[in-house]
C-alpha positions in Angstrom: -0.2 0.2 -0.3 0.6 3.7 0.0 0.3 6.4 1.7 0.9 10.3 0.9 1.1 13.0 4.2 0.7 16.4 2.1 0.6 20.2 3.3 -1.8 21.1 0.5 -1.0 25.5 0.8 -4.8 25.0 -0.2 -3.7 23.9 -3.7 -2.2 27.5 -4.0 0.1 26.0 -7.1 -3.3 25.1 -9.1 -2.3 22.8 -12.2 1.0 21.1 -11.2 -0.5 20.2 -7.4 -3.7 19.2 -9.2 -1.6 17.4 -11.8 0.6 15.6 -8.9 -2.4 14.4 -6.8 -3.7 13.1 -10.5 -0.9 11.5 -11.2 0.4 9.6 -8.5 -3.6 8.5 -7.6 -2.9 6.5 -9.9 -0.4 4.1 -7.7 -2.2 5.2 -4.0 -4.1 4.2 -1.1 -4.4 6.6 0.7 -4.2 10.5 0.9 -3.7 12.1 3.9 -3.8 16.4 3.3 -3.8 19.4 5.4 -4.7 23.0 4.8 -7.4 22.0 2.7 -10.9 24.3 2.5 -14.5 23.2 1.5 -13.8 24.5 -2.5 -10.2 22.5 -2.2 -11.9 18.9 -0.9 -14.9 18.9 -3.4 -12.2 20.0 -6.5 -10.2 16.9 -4.7 -13.6 15.4 -5.1 -13.7 16.0 -9.0 -9.7 14.5 -9.2 -10.0 11.3 -6.7 -13.3 9.8 -8.2 -12.1 5.5 -7.3 -11.7 7.7 -3.6 -13.7 8.0 -0.9 -13.2 11.1 1.2 -13.3 11.7 4.6 -13.2 15.5 5.4 -13.2 17.3 8.5 -13.7 21.5 9.2 -11.2 23.7 10.6 -11.7 26.8 11.8 -11.7 30.0 9.7 -8.7 32.9 9.6 -11.0 36.0 9.5 -8.1 38.0 8.5 -7.7 36.0 5.7 -11.4 35.0 4.8 -9.7 31.4 4.2 -11.8 28.8 5.5 -9.7 25.7 6.9 -9.4 21.6 7.1 -7.8 18.7 6.7 -9.2 15.6 4.4 -8.9 11.9 4.6 -8.9 10.0 0.4 -9.4 6.4 0.8 -9.2 4.3 -2.4 -12.3 2.1 -3.1 -11.8 -0.9 -0.7 -10.5 0.5 2.1 -13.2 0.3 4.5 -12.8 2.9 7.3 -14.6 1.9 10.0 -13.8 5.2 11.5 -13.0 8.8 11.8 -13.1 12.5 13.5 -11.0 15.0 14.6 -8.9 15.8 18.0 -8.3 18.8 19.2 -4.6 19.1 20.4 -3.6 23.0 20.5 -6.1 25.3 21.7 -6.6 27.5 18.6 -5.4 30.9 18.4 -6.7 33.2 15.7 -4.1 32.5 12.6 -4.8 28.5 13.7 -5.9 26.1 10.7 -4.4 22.9 12.7 -5.5 19.9 14.3 -4.9 15.9 14.8 -7.4 13.9 12.0 -7.7 10.2 12.1 -8.7 7.2 10.5 -9.2 3.9 11.4 -9.8 2.2 8.3 -9.8 -2.1 7.2 -8.4 -3.5 3.8 -8.6 -7.0 3.3 -9.7 -7.9 6.8 -6.9 -6.5 8.3 -7.3 -2.7 11.0 -5.3 -0.2 10.8 -5.3 3.4 12.5 -4.3 6.9 10.2 -4.1 9.5 12.2 -2.9 13.1 10.1 -1.4 16.4 11.6 -1.2 19.9 11.4 1.0 21.0 14.5 1.0 24.4 16.1 2.3 26.6 13.6 3.9 29.6 16.0 6.4 30.2 17.1 7.8 29.3 13.5 11.5 28.8 14.9 9.6 25.1 15.3 11.0 24.6 17.9 9.6 23.1 21.6 6.9 25.0 23.4 4.7 24.1 26.2 2.0 23.9 23.9 3.6 22.0 21.8 4.7 19.5 24.3 1.7 19.6 24.9 0.4 17.8 21.3 2.8 15.8 21.1 1.0 13.7 24.2 -2.5 14.3 23.3 -1.6 12.5 20.5 -0.1 9.3 21.9 -2.7 9.6 24.3 -4.9 9.3 21.4 -3.5 6.1 19.9 -2.2 4.8 23.2 -5.0 2.3 23.4 -5.7 1.5 20.2 -5.7 -1.3 18.7 -3.8 -2.0 15.0 -0.8 -0.4 13.2 -0.6 2.7 13.5 1.1 5.1 11.2 0.7 9.3 12.4 2.3 11.7 9.1 2.1 15.8 8.6 2.6 18.7 9.3 4.3 19.3 13.0 5.8 22.2 12.6 8.1 20.9 14.2 12.2 20.6 13.8 13.8 17.5 14.3 15.6 17.6 17.2 12.8 19.1 19.5 11.6 16.6 22.2 8.3 16.8 20.5 9.9 14.8 17.9 11.4 12.4 19.6 8.3 11.5 22.3 7.2 9.4 19.6 10.8 8.1 19.0 10.1 7.2 22.8 6.9 5.7 22.4 8.0 3.3 19.9 7.2 4.7 16.9 10.2 4.7 14.0 10.5 8.2 13.4 10.7 7.6 9.4 12.6 11.4 8.8 15.4 10.6 10.6 15.4 6.2 9.7 16.0 7.5 6.4 17.7 10.5 7.2 16.1 12.8 4.9 18.1 16.4 4.7 14.4 18.3 4.5 10.8 18.6 3.7 10.2 22.2 3.1 11.5 23.7 -0.8 12.8 27.6 -2.3 8.1 28.6 -2.2 8.6 28.2 1.5 11.7 30.3 2.1 10.8 32.8 0.1 8.2 33.4 2.2 10.1 34.8 5.1 13.1 35.9 2.9 14.7 37.2 6.4 14.6 34.5 8.2 16.9 31.5 8.9 16.4 29.4 5.7 13.7 25.7 7.4 14.6 22.4 6.2 12.1 20.4 8.1 8.3 20.9 9.5 6.7 17.5 7.6 7.2 13.8 10.1 6.5 10.7 9.3 6.0 8.0 12.6 5.0 4.3 12.3 4.3 1.9 15.1 6.4 -1.6 15.1 3.6 -3.8 12.9 4.4 -1.7 10.2 6.8 -3.3 6.6 7.8 -0.4 5.5 8.9 -1.0 1.8 9.9 2.6 1.0 9.9 6.4 2.0 10.8 9.2 0.9 10.5 13.1 0.4 10.2 14.0 -3.6 11.7 16.9 -4.0 9.0 19.4 -6.6 7.1 23.2 -5.9 3.0 21.7 -6.0 3.1 23.6 -1.7 5.4 24.9 -0.1 6.1 21.9 1.8 7.0 18.4 0.4 5.2 15.1 0.2 6.0 11.9 2.0 4.8 9.5 0.1 5.2 5.8 2.5 4.9 2.1 0.9 4.4 -0.2 3.5 2.2 -3.0 4.5 0.3 -4.4 7.2 
């Protein structure tokens, strides 16, 4: 199976973004997408015709009049047993993220997917009490859930933070570290904040020991201001 985690950046890149989704759809089983507003979700439904989309609405950024949300698309043949969203930090006027989850089954094998959009501020992506608590809430949610688990997305964290290490200490494999990924951001990200230090990370993928990893890659492209995390696996 293949799963892709990607912060969609509300589809701002337009055609290259949709071309990537369409091209990957023939070989992907699950898309986990952050920063998806209702309009983008409808457009994605038109592209991912062989998938069932689960959409969870987020808050509206009043200053920009932008609605937000997150979406998980599962290829037909994968059963959705349950789905929902979990608040993982108190929302400020510019926050749009949360934990979206799906409990799914394929050919009788059950597994859990967690799609994370973490606290964006402060922008240095280092530990804060809020981010430590964010990781604790995600881990606590999945702690009593039986079966293999894949938790990924835009955590808004740097690799050496305690907020990341908490997942490793809980027994998850950090695929960004294991596969020695060098960056999950790109030029579109860096050009937004030219006066800031260039940040190469924000996104992570954590898997429980039951997941059999076939391949993991973060490919450089400019379909968003984040790079897609692509995991091939068996359960």
